[in-house]
mmCIF file of the N, C-alpha and C atoms, coordinates in Angstrom:
data_MODEL
# 
_entry.id   MODEL 
# 
loop_
_atom_site.group_PDB 
_atom_site.id 
_atom_site.type_symbol 
_atom_site.label_atom_id 
_atom_site.label_alt_id 
_atom_site.label_comp_id 
_atom_site.label_asym_id 
_atom_site.label_entity_id 
_atom_site.label_seq_id 
_atom_site.pdbx_PDB_ins_code 
_atom_site.Cartn_x 
_atom_site.Cartn_y 
_atom_site.Cartn_z 
_atom_site.occupancy 
_atom_site.B_iso_or_equiv 
_atom_site.pdbx_formal_charge 
_atom_site.auth_seq_id 
_atom_site.auth_comp_id 
_atom_site.auth_asym_id 
_atom_site.auth_atom_id 
_atom_site.pdbx_PDB_model_num 
ATOM 1   N N  . MET A 1 1  ? 3.239  -9.941  26.807  1.00 0.00 ? 1  MET A N  1 
ATOM 2   C CA . MET A 1 1  ? 2.740  -9.221  25.650  1.00 0.00 ? 1  MET A CA 1 
ATOM 3   C C  . MET A 1 1  ? 3.819  -9.238  24.569  1.00 0.00 ? 1  MET A C  1 
ATOM 4   N N  . SER A 1 2  ? 3.410  -9.549  23.351  1.00 0.00 ? 2  SER A N  1 
ATOM 5   C CA . SER A 1 2  ? 4.398  -9.635  22.274  1.00 0.00 ? 2  SER A CA 1 
ATOM 6   C C  . SER A 1 2  ? 4.658  -8.266  21.649  1.00 0.00 ? 2  SER A C  1 
ATOM 7   N N  . GLU A 1 3  ? 5.856  -8.138  21.138  1.00 0.00 ? 3  GLU A N  1 
ATOM 8   C CA . GLU A 1 3  ? 6.280  -6.898  20.503  1.00 0.00 ? 3  GLU A CA 1 
ATOM 9   C C  . GLU A 1 3  ? 5.533  -6.702  19.179  1.00 0.00 ? 3  GLU A C  1 
ATOM 10  N N  . LYS A 1 4  ? 5.158  -5.482  18.889  1.00 0.00 ? 4  LYS A N  1 
ATOM 11  C CA . LYS A 1 4  ? 4.519  -5.149  17.618  1.00 0.00 ? 4  LYS A CA 1 
ATOM 12  C C  . LYS A 1 4  ? 5.587  -4.693  16.625  1.00 0.00 ? 4  LYS A C  1 
ATOM 13  N N  . LEU A 1 5  ? 5.439  -5.131  15.381  1.00 0.00 ? 5  LEU A N  1 
ATOM 14  C CA . LEU A 1 5  ? 6.398  -4.812  14.331  1.00 0.00 ? 5  LEU A CA 1 
ATOM 15  C C  . LEU A 1 5  ? 5.672  -4.253  13.114  1.00 0.00 ? 5  LEU A C  1 
ATOM 16  N N  . ARG A 1 6  ? 6.352  -3.364  12.391  1.00 0.00 ? 6  ARG A N  1 
ATOM 17  C CA . ARG A 1 6  ? 5.791  -2.762  11.176  1.00 0.00 ? 6  ARG A CA 1 
ATOM 18  C C  . ARG A 1 6  ? 6.519  -3.345  9.966   1.00 0.00 ? 6  ARG A C  1 
ATOM 19  N N  . VAL A 1 7  ? 5.729  -3.883  9.022   1.00 0.00 ? 7  VAL A N  1 
ATOM 20  C CA . VAL A 1 7  ? 6.260  -4.463  7.791   1.00 0.00 ? 7  VAL A CA 1 
ATOM 21  C C  . VAL A 1 7  ? 6.027  -3.468  6.659   1.00 0.00 ? 7  VAL A C  1 
ATOM 22  N N  . ALA A 1 8  ? 7.049  -3.267  5.838   1.00 0.00 ? 8  ALA A N  1 
ATOM 23  C CA . ALA A 1 8  ? 6.899  -2.350  4.702   1.00 0.00 ? 8  ALA A CA 1 
ATOM 24  C C  . ALA A 1 8  ? 7.635  -2.912  3.495   1.00 0.00 ? 8  ALA A C  1 
ATOM 25  N N  . VAL A 1 9  ? 7.126  -2.574  2.315   1.00 0.00 ? 9  VAL A N  1 
ATOM 26  C CA . VAL A 1 9  ? 7.785  -2.903  1.050   1.00 0.00 ? 9  VAL A CA 1 
ATOM 27  C C  . VAL A 1 9  ? 8.090  -1.592  0.344   1.00 0.00 ? 9  VAL A C  1 
ATOM 28  N N  . ASP A 1 10 ? 9.350  -1.389  0.017   1.00 0.00 ? 10 ASP A N  1 
ATOM 29  C CA . ASP A 1 10 ? 9.779  -0.192  -0.714  1.00 0.00 ? 10 ASP A CA 1 
ATOM 30  C C  . ASP A 1 10 ? 9.463  -0.424  -2.194  1.00 0.00 ? 10 ASP A C  1 
ATOM 31  N N  . MET A 1 11 ? 8.419  0.225   -2.679  1.00 0.00 ? 11 MET A N  1 
ATOM 32  C CA . MET A 1 11 ? 7.958  0.008   -4.050  1.00 0.00 ? 11 MET A CA 1 
ATOM 33  C C  . MET A 1 11 ? 8.948  0.519   -5.092  1.00 0.00 ? 11 MET A C  1 
ATOM 34  N N  . SER A 1 12 ? 9.874  1.388   -4.693  1.00 0.00 ? 12 SER A N  1 
ATOM 35  C CA . SER A 1 12 ? 10.890 1.836   -5.644  1.00 0.00 ? 12 SER A CA 1 
ATOM 36  C C  . SER A 1 12 ? 11.948 0.747   -5.876  1.00 0.00 ? 12 SER A C  1 
ATOM 37  N N  . LYS A 1 13 ? 12.011 -0.230  -4.969  1.00 0.00 ? 13 LYS A N  1 
ATOM 38  C CA . LYS A 1 13 ? 12.944 -1.345  -5.102  1.00 0.00 ? 13 LYS A CA 1 
ATOM 39  C C  . LYS A 1 13 ? 12.268 -2.637  -5.561  1.00 0.00 ? 13 LYS A C  1 
ATOM 40  N N  . CYS A 1 14 ? 11.018 -2.834  -5.180  1.00 0.00 ? 14 CYS A N  1 
ATOM 41  C CA . CYS A 1 14 ? 10.303 -4.092  -5.434  1.00 0.00 ? 14 CYS A CA 1 
ATOM 42  C C  . CYS A 1 14 ? 10.205 -4.381  -6.928  1.00 0.00 ? 14 CYS A C  1 
ATOM 43  N N  . GLN A 1 15 ? 10.579 -5.602  -7.290  1.00 0.00 ? 15 GLN A N  1 
ATOM 44  C CA . GLN A 1 15 ? 10.499 -6.046  -8.681  1.00 0.00 ? 15 GLN A CA 1 
ATOM 45  C C  . GLN A 1 15 ? 9.425  -7.123  -8.861  1.00 0.00 ? 15 GLN A C  1 
ATOM 46  N N  . THR A 1 16 ? 8.611  -7.362  -7.832  1.00 0.00 ? 16 THR A N  1 
ATOM 47  C CA . THR A 1 16 ? 7.499  -8.314  -7.839  1.00 0.00 ? 16 THR A CA 1 
ATOM 48  C C  . THR A 1 16 ? 7.947  -9.732  -8.172  1.00 0.00 ? 16 THR A C  1 
ATOM 49  N N  . TYR A 1 17 ? 9.052  -10.155 -7.570  1.00 0.00 ? 17 TYR A N  1 
ATOM 50  C CA . TYR A 1 17 ? 9.503  -11.538 -7.734  1.00 0.00 ? 17 TYR A CA 1 
ATOM 51  C C  . TYR A 1 17 ? 8.512  -12.513 -7.088  1.00 0.00 ? 17 TYR A C  1 
ATOM 52  N N  . GLY A 1 18 ? 7.865  -12.098 -5.999  1.00 0.00 ? 18 GLY A N  1 
ATOM 53  C CA . GLY A 1 18 ? 6.850  -12.918 -5.352  1.00 0.00 ? 18 GLY A CA 1 
ATOM 54  C C  . GLY A 1 18 ? 7.367  -13.910 -4.326  1.00 0.00 ? 18 GLY A C  1 
ATOM 55  N N  . LEU A 1 19 ? 8.652  -13.901 -4.033  1.00 0.00 ? 19 LEU A N  1 
ATOM 56  C CA . LEU A 1 19 ? 9.178  -14.825 -3.028  1.00 0.00 ? 19 LEU A CA 1 
ATOM 57  C C  . LEU A 1 19 ? 8.566  -14.558 -1.662  1.00 0.00 ? 19 LEU A C  1 
ATOM 58  N N  . CYS A 1 20 ? 8.322  -13.296 -1.350  1.00 0.00 ? 20 CYS A N  1 
ATOM 59  C CA . CYS A 1 20 ? 7.722  -12.946 -0.061  1.00 0.00 ? 20 CYS A CA 1 
ATOM 60  C C  . CYS A 1 20 ? 6.320  -13.552 0.058   1.00 0.00 ? 20 CYS A C  1 
ATOM 61  N N  . VAL A 1 21 ? 5.571  -13.543 -1.039  1.00 0.00 ? 21 VAL A N  1 
ATOM 62  C CA . VAL A 1 21 ? 4.223  -14.108 -1.038  1.00 0.00 ? 21 VAL A CA 1 
ATOM 63  C C  . VAL A 1 21 ? 4.290  -15.613 -0.811  1.00 0.00 ? 21 VAL A C  1 
ATOM 64  N N  . ALA A 1 22 ? 5.259  -16.265 -1.437  1.00 0.00 ? 22 ALA A N  1 
ATOM 65  C CA . ALA A 1 22 ? 5.423  -17.709 -1.266  1.00 0.00 ? 22 ALA A CA 1 
ATOM 66  C C  . ALA A 1 22 ? 5.805  -18.057 0.170   1.00 0.00 ? 22 ALA A C  1 
ATOM 67  N N  . ILE A 1 23 ? 6.608  -17.216 0.797   1.00 0.00 ? 23 ILE A N  1 
ATOM 68  C CA . ILE A 1 23 ? 7.080  -17.481 2.161   1.00 0.00 ? 23 ILE A CA 1 
ATOM 69  C C  . ILE A 1 23 ? 6.013  -17.141 3.202   1.00 0.00 ? 23 ILE A C  1 
ATOM 70  N N  . HIS A 1 24 ? 5.329  -16.018 3.046   1.00 0.00 ? 24 HIS A N  1 
ATOM 71  C CA . HIS A 1 24 ? 4.336  -15.596 4.038   1.00 0.00 ? 24 HIS A CA 1 
ATOM 72  C C  . HIS A 1 24 ? 3.118  -14.968 3.355   1.00 0.00 ? 24 HIS A C  1 
ATOM 73  N N  . PRO A 1 25 ? 2.248  -15.812 2.774   1.00 0.00 ? 25 PRO A N  1 
ATOM 74  C CA . PRO A 1 25 ? 1.067  -15.283 2.076   1.00 0.00 ? 25 PRO A CA 1 
ATOM 75  C C  . PRO A 1 25 ? 0.060  -14.584 2.983   1.00 0.00 ? 25 PRO A C  1 
ATOM 76  N N  . GLY A 1 26 ? 0.186  -14.749 4.293   1.00 0.00 ? 26 GLY A N  1 
ATOM 77  C CA . GLY A 1 26 ? -0.700 -14.051 5.218   1.00 0.00 ? 26 GLY A CA 1 
ATOM 78  C C  . GLY A 1 26 ? -0.329 -12.588 5.415   1.00 0.00 ? 26 GLY A C  1 
ATOM 79  N N  . ILE A 1 27 ? 0.875  -12.228 4.994   1.00 0.00 ? 27 ILE A N  1 
ATOM 80  C CA . ILE A 1 27 ? 1.353  -10.851 5.130   1.00 0.00 ? 27 ILE A CA 1 
ATOM 81  C C  . ILE A 1 27 ? 1.478  -10.176 3.770   1.00 0.00 ? 27 ILE A C  1 
ATOM 82  N N  . PHE A 1 28 ? 2.006  -10.907 2.794   1.00 0.00 ? 28 PHE A N  1 
ATOM 83  C CA . PHE A 1 28 ? 2.270  -10.339 1.471   1.00 0.00 ? 28 PHE A CA 1 
ATOM 84  C C  . PHE A 1 28 ? 1.302  -10.927 0.447   1.00 0.00 ? 28 PHE A C  1 
ATOM 85  N N  . ASP A 1 29 ? 0.953  -10.108 -0.545  1.00 0.00 ? 29 ASP A N  1 
ATOM 86  C CA . ASP A 1 29 ? 0.037  -10.560 -1.596  1.00 0.00 ? 29 ASP A CA 1 
ATOM 87  C C  . ASP A 1 29 ? 0.343  -9.798  -2.878  1.00 0.00 ? 29 ASP A C  1 
ATOM 88  N N  . ILE A 1 30 ? 0.019  -10.420 -3.995  1.00 0.00 ? 30 ILE A N  1 
ATOM 89  C CA . ILE A 1 30 ? 0.048  -9.737  -5.286  1.00 0.00 ? 30 ILE A CA 1 
ATOM 90  C C  . ILE A 1 30 ? -1.352 -9.892  -5.865  1.00 0.00 ? 30 ILE A C  1 
ATOM 91  N N  . PRO A 1 31 ? -2.211 -8.900  -5.648  1.00 0.00 ? 31 PRO A N  1 
ATOM 92  C CA . PRO A 1 31 ? -3.580 -8.989  -6.138  1.00 0.00 ? 31 PRO A CA 1 
ATOM 93  C C  . PRO A 1 31 ? -3.612 -9.127  -7.666  1.00 0.00 ? 31 PRO A C  1 
ATOM 94  N N  . GLU A 1 32 ? -4.512 -9.969  -8.132  1.00 0.00 ? 32 GLU A N  1 
ATOM 95  C CA . GLU A 1 32 ? -4.651 -10.184 -9.572  1.00 0.00 ? 32 GLU A CA 1 
ATOM 96  C C  . GLU A 1 32 ? -4.910 -8.859  -10.280 1.00 0.00 ? 32 GLU A C  1 
ATOM 97  N N  . GLY A 1 33 ? -4.159 -8.619  -11.335 1.00 0.00 ? 33 GLY A N  1 
ATOM 98  C CA . GLY A 1 33 ? -4.302 -7.395  -12.101 1.00 0.00 ? 33 GLY A CA 1 
ATOM 99  C C  . GLY A 1 33 ? -3.523 -6.217  -11.552 1.00 0.00 ? 33 GLY A C  1 
ATOM 100 N N  . ASN A 1 34 ? -2.950 -6.365  -10.346 1.00 0.00 ? 34 ASN A N  1 
ATOM 101 C CA . ASN A 1 34 ? -2.216 -5.268  -9.725  1.00 0.00 ? 34 ASN A CA 1 
ATOM 102 C C  . ASN A 1 34 ? -0.766 -5.255  -10.183 1.00 0.00 ? 34 ASN A C  1 
ATOM 103 N N  . GLY A 1 35 ? -0.101 -6.426  -10.129 1.00 0.00 ? 35 GLY A N  1 
ATOM 104 C CA . GLY A 1 35 ? 1.288  -6.499  -10.529 1.00 0.00 ? 35 GLY A CA 1 
ATOM 105 C C  . GLY A 1 35 ? 2.266  -5.926  -9.523  1.00 0.00 ? 35 GLY A C  1 
ATOM 106 N N  . ARG A 1 36 ? 1.794  -5.615  -8.327  1.00 0.00 ? 36 ARG A N  1 
ATOM 107 C CA . ARG A 1 36 ? 2.662  -5.087  -7.270  1.00 0.00 ? 36 ARG A CA 1 
ATOM 108 C C  . ARG A 1 36 ? 2.372  -5.831  -5.976  1.00 0.00 ? 36 ARG A C  1 
ATOM 109 N N  . VAL A 1 37 ? 3.419  -6.003  -5.200  1.00 0.00 ? 37 VAL A N  1 
ATOM 110 C CA . VAL A 1 37 ? 3.260  -6.625  -3.887  1.00 0.00 ? 37 VAL A CA 1 
ATOM 111 C C  . VAL A 1 37 ? 2.593  -5.633  -2.942  1.00 0.00 ? 37 VAL A C  1 
ATOM 112 N N  . VAL A 1 38 ? 1.654  -6.124  -2.173  1.00 0.00 ? 38 VAL A N  1 
ATOM 113 C CA . VAL A 1 38 ? 1.036  -5.302  -1.132  1.00 0.00 ? 38 VAL A CA 1 
ATOM 114 C C  . VAL A 1 38 ? 1.214  -6.006  0.209   1.00 0.00 ? 38 VAL A C  1 
ATOM 115 N N  . VAL A 1 39 ? 1.276  -5.229  1.256   1.00 0.00 ? 39 VAL A N  1 
ATOM 116 C CA . VAL A 1 39 ? 1.352  -5.758  2.612   1.00 0.00 ? 39 VAL A CA 1 
ATOM 117 C C  . VAL A 1 39 ? -0.073 -5.766  3.145   1.00 0.00 ? 39 VAL A C  1 
ATOM 118 N N  . SER A 1 40 ? -0.594 -6.964  3.397   1.00 0.00 ? 40 SER A N  1 
ATOM 119 C CA . SER A 1 40 ? -1.986 -7.055  3.834   1.00 0.00 ? 40 SER A CA 1 
ATOM 120 C C  . SER A 1 40 ? -2.160 -6.792  5.328   1.00 0.00 ? 40 SER A C  1 
ATOM 121 N N  . ARG A 1 41 ? -1.081 -6.962  6.098   1.00 0.00 ? 41 ARG A N  1 
ATOM 122 C CA . ARG A 1 41 ? -1.091 -6.616  7.528   1.00 0.00 ? 41 ARG A CA 1 
ATOM 123 C C  . ARG A 1 41 ? 0.188  -5.864  7.811   1.00 0.00 ? 41 ARG A C  1 
ATOM 124 N N  . GLU A 1 42 ? 0.101  -4.571  7.947   1.00 0.00 ? 42 GLU A N  1 
ATOM 125 C CA . GLU A 1 42 ? 1.289  -3.735  8.160   1.00 0.00 ? 42 GLU A CA 1 
ATOM 126 C C  . GLU A 1 42 ? 1.858  -3.895  9.570   1.00 0.00 ? 42 GLU A C  1 
ATOM 127 N N  . ILE A 1 43 ? 0.993  -4.036  10.564  1.00 0.00 ? 43 ILE A N  1 
ATOM 128 C CA . ILE A 1 43 ? 1.426  -4.222  11.945  1.00 0.00 ? 43 ILE A CA 1 
ATOM 129 C C  . ILE A 1 43 ? 1.214  -5.686  12.319  1.00 0.00 ? 43 ILE A C  1 
ATOM 130 N N  . VAL A 1 44 ? 2.301  -6.341  12.756  1.00 0.00 ? 44 VAL A N  1 
ATOM 131 C CA . VAL A 1 44 ? 2.241  -7.761  13.092  1.00 0.00 ? 44 VAL A CA 1 
ATOM 132 C C  . VAL A 1 44 ? 2.835  -7.978  14.479  1.00 0.00 ? 44 VAL A C  1 
ATOM 133 N N  . ASP A 1 45 ? 2.567  -9.152  15.048  1.00 0.00 ? 45 ASP A N  1 
ATOM 134 C CA . ASP A 1 45 ? 3.162  -9.541  16.323  1.00 0.00 ? 45 ASP A CA 1 
ATOM 135 C C  . ASP A 1 45 ? 4.522  -10.166 16.078  1.00 0.00 ? 45 ASP A C  1 
ATOM 136 N N  . SER A 1 46 ? 5.317  -10.230 17.109  1.00 0.00 ? 46 SER A N  1 
ATOM 137 C CA . SER A 1 46 ? 6.651  -10.814 16.989  1.00 0.00 ? 46 SER A CA 1 
ATOM 138 C C  . SER A 1 46 ? 6.599  -12.294 16.618  1.00 0.00 ? 46 SER A C  1 
ATOM 139 N N  . ASP A 1 47 ? 5.437  -12.936 16.762  1.00 0.00 ? 47 ASP A N  1 
ATOM 140 C CA . ASP A 1 47 ? 5.277  -14.331 16.352  1.00 0.00 ? 47 ASP A CA 1 
ATOM 141 C C  . ASP A 1 47 ? 5.554  -14.507 14.861  1.00 0.00 ? 47 ASP A C  1 
ATOM 142 N N  . ASP A 1 48 ? 5.339  -13.467 14.075  1.00 0.00 ? 48 ASP A N  1 
ATOM 143 C CA . ASP A 1 48 ? 5.553  -13.523 12.624  1.00 0.00 ? 48 ASP A CA 1 
ATOM 144 C C  . ASP A 1 48 ? 6.980  -13.139 12.228  1.00 0.00 ? 48 ASP A C  1 
ATOM 145 N N  . ARG A 1 49 ? 7.790  -12.740 13.177  1.00 0.00 ? 49 ARG A N  1 
ATOM 146 C CA . ARG A 1 49 ? 9.130  -12.207 12.879  1.00 0.00 ? 49 ARG A CA 1 
ATOM 147 C C  . ARG A 1 49 ? 9.972  -13.166 12.034  1.00 0.00 ? 49 ARG A C  1 
ATOM 148 N N  . ALA A 1 50 ? 10.068 -14.422 12.413  1.00 0.00 ? 50 ALA A N  1 
ATOM 149 C CA . ALA A 1 50 ? 10.963 -15.362 11.724  1.00 0.00 ? 50 ALA A CA 1 
ATOM 150 C C  . ALA A 1 50 ? 10.615 -15.504 10.245  1.00 0.00 ? 50 ALA A C  1 
ATOM 151 N N  . SER A 1 51 ? 9.335  -15.661 9.929   1.00 0.00 ? 51 SER A N  1 
ATOM 152 C CA . SER A 1 51 ? 8.970  -15.842 8.521   1.00 0.00 ? 51 SER A CA 1 
ATOM 153 C C  . SER A 1 51 ? 9.089  -14.540 7.734   1.00 0.00 ? 51 SER A C  1 
ATOM 154 N N  . ILE A 1 52 ? 8.852  -13.398 8.376   1.00 0.00 ? 52 ILE A N  1 
ATOM 155 C CA . ILE A 1 52 ? 9.018  -12.120 7.684   1.00 0.00 ? 52 ILE A CA 1 
ATOM 156 C C  . ILE A 1 52 ? 10.505 -11.863 7.430   1.00 0.00 ? 52 ILE A C  1 
ATOM 157 N N  . GLU A 1 53 ? 11.346 -12.181 8.420   1.00 0.00 ? 53 GLU A N  1 
ATOM 158 C CA . GLU A 1 53 ? 12.787 -12.032 8.204   1.00 0.00 ? 53 GLU A CA 1 
ATOM 159 C C  . GLU A 1 53 ? 13.262 -12.965 7.088   1.00 0.00 ? 53 GLU A C  1 
ATOM 160 N N  . GLU A 1 54 ? 12.697 -14.166 7.010   1.00 0.00 ? 54 GLU A N  1 
ATOM 161 C CA . GLU A 1 54 ? 13.039 -15.078 5.916   1.00 0.00 ? 54 GLU A CA 1 
ATOM 162 C C  . GLU A 1 54 ? 12.675 -14.441 4.573   1.00 0.00 ? 54 GLU A C  1 
ATOM 163 N N  . ALA A 1 55 ? 11.502 -13.812 4.499   1.00 0.00 ? 55 ALA A N  1 
ATOM 164 C CA . ALA A 1 55 ? 11.088 -13.128 3.271   1.00 0.00 ? 55 ALA A CA 1 
ATOM 165 C C  . ALA A 1 55 ? 12.015 -11.959 2.960   1.00 0.00 ? 55 ALA A C  1 
ATOM 166 N N  . MET A 1 56 ? 12.437 -11.232 3.992   1.00 0.00 ? 56 MET A N  1 
ATOM 167 C CA . MET A 1 56 ? 13.362 -10.105 3.795   1.00 0.00 ? 56 MET A CA 1 
ATOM 168 C C  . MET A 1 56 ? 14.657 -10.584 3.157   1.00 0.00 ? 56 MET A C  1 
ATOM 169 N N  . TRP A 1 57 ? 15.242 -11.649 3.712   1.00 0.00 ? 57 TRP A N  1 
ATOM 170 C CA . TRP A 1 57 ? 16.530 -12.145 3.210   1.00 0.00 ? 57 TRP A CA 1 
ATOM 171 C C  . TRP A 1 57 ? 16.379 -12.816 1.853   1.00 0.00 ? 57 TRP A C  1 
ATOM 172 N N  . ALA A 1 58 ? 15.208 -13.375 1.551   1.00 0.00 ? 58 ALA A N  1 
ATOM 173 C CA . ALA A 1 58 ? 14.985 -14.039 0.262   1.00 0.00 ? 58 ALA A CA 1 
ATOM 174 C C  . ALA A 1 58 ? 14.707 -13.044 -0.864  1.00 0.00 ? 58 ALA A C  1 
ATOM 175 N N  . CYS A 1 59 ? 14.298 -11.838 -0.522  1.00 0.00 ? 59 CYS A N  1 
ATOM 176 C CA . CYS A 1 59 ? 13.941 -10.839 -1.533  1.00 0.00 ? 59 CYS A CA 1 
ATOM 177 C C  . CYS A 1 59 ? 15.190 -10.403 -2.319  1.00 0.00 ? 59 CYS A C  1 
ATOM 178 N N  . PRO A 1 60 ? 15.251 -10.712 -3.625  1.00 0.00 ? 60 PRO A N  1 
ATOM 179 C CA . PRO A 1 60 ? 16.412 -10.321 -4.426  1.00 0.00 ? 60 PRO A CA 1 
ATOM 180 C C  . PRO A 1 60 ? 16.609 -8.809  -4.482  1.00 0.00 ? 60 PRO A C  1 
ATOM 181 N N  . ALA A 1 61 ? 15.532 -8.046  -4.365  1.00 0.00 ? 61 ALA A N  1 
ATOM 182 C CA . ALA A 1 61 ? 15.609 -6.585  -4.443  1.00 0.00 ? 61 ALA A CA 1 
ATOM 183 C C  . ALA A 1 61 ? 15.847 -5.937  -3.083  1.00 0.00 ? 61 ALA A C  1 
ATOM 184 N N  . GLN A 1 62 ? 15.806 -6.752  -2.003  1.00 0.00 ? 62 GLN A N  1 
ATOM 185 C CA . GLN A 1 62 ? 15.965 -6.234  -0.641  1.00 0.00 ? 62 GLN A CA 1 
ATOM 186 C C  . GLN A 1 62 ? 15.001 -5.070  -0.382  1.00 0.00 ? 62 GLN A C  1 
ATOM 187 N N  . ALA A 1 63 ? 13.734 -5.277  -0.746  1.00 0.00 ? 63 ALA A N  1 
ATOM 188 C CA . ALA A 1 63 ? 12.725 -4.229  -0.671  1.00 0.00 ? 63 ALA A CA 1 
ATOM 189 C C  . ALA A 1 63 ? 11.893 -4.262  0.609   1.00 0.00 ? 63 ALA A C  1 
ATOM 190 N N  . ILE A 1 64 ? 12.065 -5.289  1.445   1.00 0.00 ? 64 ILE A N  1 
ATOM 191 C CA . ILE A 1 64 ? 11.227 -5.463  2.631   1.00 0.00 ? 64 ILE A CA 1 
ATOM 192 C C  . ILE A 1 64 ? 11.961 -4.967  3.872   1.00 0.00 ? 64 ILE A C  1 
ATOM 193 N N  . THR A 1 65 ? 11.251 -4.223  4.703   1.00 0.00 ? 65 THR A N  1 
ATOM 194 C CA . THR A 1 65 ? 11.807 -3.793  5.983   1.00 0.00 ? 65 THR A CA 1 
ATOM 195 C C  . THR A 1 65 ? 10.865 -4.196  7.119   1.00 0.00 ? 65 THR A C  1 
ATOM 196 N N  . LEU A 1 66 ? 11.445 -4.384  8.262   1.00 0.00 ? 66 LEU A N  1 
ATOM 197 C CA . LEU A 1 66 ? 10.706 -4.757  9.469   1.00 0.00 ? 66 LEU A CA 1 
ATOM 198 C C  . LEU A 1 66 ? 11.255 -3.916  10.605  1.00 0.00 ? 66 LEU A C  1 
ATOM 199 N N  . GLN A 1 67 ? 10.384 -3.142  11.245  1.00 0.00 ? 67 GLN A N  1 
ATOM 200 C CA . GLN A 1 67 ? 10.812 -2.223  12.305  1.00 0.00 ? 67 GLN A CA 1 
ATOM 201 C C  . GLN A 1 67 ? 9.907  -2.371  13.508  1.00 0.00 ? 67 GLN A C  1 
ATOM 202 N N  . PRO A 1 68 ? 10.456 -2.211  14.705  1.00 0.00 ? 68 PRO A N  1 
ATOM 203 C CA . PRO A 1 68 ? 9.596  -2.220  15.898  1.00 0.00 ? 68 PRO A CA 1 
ATOM 204 C C  . PRO A 1 68 ? 8.657  -1.012  15.877  1.00 0.00 ? 68 PRO A C  1 
ATOM 205 N N  . VAL A 1 69 ? 7.455  -1.222  16.390  1.00 0.00 ? 69 VAL A N  1 
ATOM 206 C CA . VAL A 1 69 ? 6.495  -0.130  16.525  1.00 0.00 ? 69 VAL A CA 1 
ATOM 207 C C  . VAL A 1 69 ? 6.768  0.532   17.862  1.00 0.00 ? 69 VAL A C  1 
ATOM 208 N N  . VAL A 1 70 ? 6.997  1.820   17.827  1.00 0.00 ? 70 VAL A N  1 
ATOM 209 C CA . VAL A 1 70 ? 7.301  2.583   19.034  1.00 0.00 ? 70 VAL A CA 1 
ATOM 210 C C  . VAL A 1 70 ? 5.998  3.181   19.560  1.00 0.00 ? 70 VAL A C  1 
ATOM 211 N N  . ASP A 1 71 ? 5.704  2.881   20.825  1.00 0.00 ? 71 ASP A N  1 
ATOM 212 C CA . ASP A 1 71 ? 4.517  3.483   21.451  1.00 0.00 ? 71 ASP A CA 1 
ATOM 213 C C  . ASP A 1 71 ? 4.752  4.969   21.613  1.00 0.00 ? 71 ASP A C  1 
ATOM 214 N N  . GLU A 1 72 ? 3.747  5.740   21.275  1.00 0.00 ? 72 GLU A N  1 
ATOM 215 C CA . GLU A 1 72 ? 3.876  7.198   21.383  1.00 0.00 ? 72 GLU A CA 1 
ATOM 216 C C  . GLU A 1 72 ? 3.178  7.722   22.585  1.00 0.00 ? 72 GLU A C  1 
# 
């Protein structure tokens, strides 16, 4: 069973550069007319970890976080 991870964008830091969308459009999006990055899948499998981490490191604003989901 793969680990579940939570993806988040800190909107107080995000400058909508769009690099995250270019790297992983299945997770990140900038809806037309919105002007802000949205996370289309907040909970992802560890299979997406490498590309999400690439988006995290590519983000000039360092606005993306990735955390393990803790079972309650």
